[in-house]
N, C-alpha and C positions, 0 to 999 in steps of 0.2 A: 446642573448639566442638562442641556436641552436634548430633545429626541435625536436630532441629527448627530450630535456628539456621541450619544450612547450607542447608536447604530454603528458608528464608525469604530467604536471600541469592540462591539460584538463581531464586526468583520475581522478586526485584528485578532481577536481571541480565537475565532474559528478558522483563521487562515484563509478566508475566502479571497483575500488580497494576494495570496500566494498559492495558486492552483496546482502546483506540482504534486502535492500530496493527493489531491483529488484524482489527478491523471494516473498516478502510480497505482491507485486503488481501482480506478475505472477500467483501465485496459484489461487486466486479467479477468475482471467480471464480464466484460464484453467478449473475451475469448470464450468463456463458458456459455454465455447467452447464445452466441452464433453457432458454436459446435453442437450444443444441446438442441438448437432449432434447425440443425442440418442446413444452415445457411439462410433459412427463412424464418427467423423468430417472430413471434407475434409482437407487433409494435407496442402494445400495451405492456408486455414484459420488458421490452427495451426501455420504455419510459419509466416504469416502476423501478427497475434496477439502476438506471442512471440517476434519478432523483434520490433514491435510497443511498447510493454511494456518496453523494454530496452531503446528505443529512448526517450519515453515520461518521463520515470523516470529520465533519464539523464538530459533532458531539465528542469524538475522540480527542480533538485538539483542545476543547474546553476542559475535559477531564485531565489531559496531559498537563496543562498549565496549572490546574489545581494541585495535581500530585507533585509537581516540581516547583511549587511556589516558594519554598524555602531554599531550593537549589539555584533557581534562576537568578536570584539577587546577587549571587557570587560570580556570575558569568556575564561579562560585558555585553555580549551579543544578545542576551535575554533579559537584561535588567529593566528594560522599558516595556516588557509585556504587560498587558492590562492588569492582571492580578498582582504581579510582583511590584508594579509601580503604585499599587493601591487605588487605581482608578475604577476597578471592578472588584467586588468582594468575592472570596472563595465560594461562599454560599450561592451567590448570584450565578457564578459560572456553573456550579453543579446543577442548579435548576434549569439553566439554559441547555445543558447537556441532556437532562432528563426530557425536556420538551422536544428537543430534536430527535431523540430516540423514540419517543412516543409517536411523533409525526412519521418517522420511518416505519414504525410498526403499522400505523394506519394505512400506509401505502400497500402493504402486502396482505392486508385482510381479505381482499378478493381472491387471493391465491389459495392453493390447496393446503391441506393439513400438514403435510410433510414439510413444506416451505416454512410454515408458521413454527413448527417444532424446531427446525434448524435455525430460526432467528434467535432462539434462546441462547445457544452457545455463541452465536455471532455477536450478540450484544455483550455477553460476558467477556469475550475475547477483546472486543474494542475497549471496554471499560477497565479491564485489568491490565492491559499491556503497559500503560505508563508506570505501573508499580514494579514491573518485572526487572527493571534495570538495577533494583536494589539487591537482587539475589540470583538472577540468572546470568551465567557467564556470557551467553550470546543471546541477549534479549531480541536481537534482530530476527532470529528464527521464529520467535513467538509473534513478532510483528508480521512476518510472512504468512503465518496461519491466519491472523486477524485480517490482514489485507486481502487474503485470497478466499475467505470463506463465502464470498459472493458466488464463487464458482460452483460448489455443490448446491447452493441455494438456487442458482440459475437452472441447473439440471433438474432439480426437484420441481421447480415451478412449471417446467415444460414437459417433463417426462413422468412426473410423480414417482421418481426413482433417482438414485445417485449411482450411476454405473462406474466401473473402475477407472475409465478415462478421466472422470471428474477429479478423482483423488490424485491421479498422475499430474494433471494440470495444477492442482493445489500444491503438490510437492515441488513442481517447477517454480511456482511463485515463491515458495519458501526460499529456495536457492537464490532466486533473483533478488528477493528482499535482503538477504544476507549480503549479497554483492553490493547493491546500491546503498544500503544503509551503513555498510562498513566504510564506503567512500565518504559518507556523511560523517561517520564517527571519527574518521581520520582528521577531520577539520577540528573537532572538539577534544582530541586526545589529551592535550595538556590539562584542560579544565577537568576532564573526567578523572584523571589521575589524582588531581588535587582534591576533588570532592568525593573520591572513593566510589564512583559510579561504575558499574560494569558496562562494557561494550565489546563488540566483536573486534574492534581495532586494537583494544588492549589485550584481548584474549589471544589473538593471532600474533601480536607483537611484531617482530622483524619479518614475519612471514605474511603480513597483511596483504601486500600486493599479490602474492602468489595465491592466497586464499580467495581474494576477490576474483581473480581470473579462473580459479578452479570452480567457484560457484557459478560464474557465467557459463563455463563448459557444462556443468551439471544441469543448469537451466535449459540450455539448448538441447542436451541429450534427452532430457525428460520431455521437452516440447516435441522433439522428433518422435519419441515413443508415443506420445499422445496423438500426434498427427497420424501415425501409422494405425493406431487403434481406431481412430475416427474415420479412416479411409481417405485421408487427404492426399493430394497428389503433388506434382512438381511445382505449381505456383506457391504452395505453402512452404515447401522445403527450400525453394529459392529465396523466400522471405527470411527463413532461418539463416541462410548464408549471409544475407544483408545484415541481420541482427548480429551475427558473429563478427562481421567487419566493424560494426559499431563498438562491440565489446573490445576489440583490438585497439580501436581509437582511444577507448577509455584507459587502456594500459599506458598509452603514451602520456596521458594526463596525470595519472596517479603514481607513476613509477618513481618520481622524485619526492613524493609525499608533501608537495607544497599545498598549503591550505586552499588557496583560490582555485587551483587546478583540480583538487579533489572535489571541491564543491561544484565546480563546473561539470565534472564527470557525473556527480549525483544528479544534477538537474537534467543532464543529457539522457538519462535513462528513460525519460518520456519517449524518446525516439525508438528505443528497443521495444517498449510495449506497443507503441503505435505501429511499428513495422510488423510485428507478429499479428496484430489485429487485421491490418490491411492484407496480409498474406492469407489469413483465414477467409476473409470476405472474398478476395480475388479467387481463391480456389473454388469456392462454391459457385461463384458467378461464371467461371470458365468451364467448370465440369459439366 
């Protein structure tokens, strides 16, 4: 196997060819960066957290495929993933994840001690999430904590403290993750039942659509609370109304529980995250 072919496999393993996961991780991180920086974050902080998001999400994907290597072979959609298909060894994937995690750690070395300390649970959450679907009824909630931990780190990096608004934003991200990842889990519901894997779609059962919409409502309520705590104004809350409209659109996609429509709704969550971010930036620019 030549270098080009191996790099192509690494891109597949880390999902760099499917950036939706990076975006769902990046948007809440940028919410935290901008609010912590009162609309004027240091550009070094922006760069560090953007690159760190890409690196940690890539590491998480490698660990996820390692953890699911015996499961993926039984699911048609995942049978050709690099580890499952035998094109990359499990050990190689783990070493790649370690290398990416170390690179992410090197990025934050210039930052303060509190940020470095928070990186420890951040790495643990990212590395352990793939295994939670074996025993947690709603592993998507754990995913929300892992995907949102860049928020308290962003506050720590700029303020050397983690104020209450950071934890409210993290809670909002947990609710949002349960919403969008339940939509994703609705696609794989039949396979998860067969393999005995836990997911929020199975946990909520016939109330899955209602649960998704309830999580969207909780997300928006917590974001409104965070905005109030941060002193944000009408541009921000107008953005939340737009995000609410997008959530309603998602209801039209998932209400019949059709696989393709549910997956489309999952992918479309990028626009909810982007809308909230634009609302935060616009509020600070106009104020």
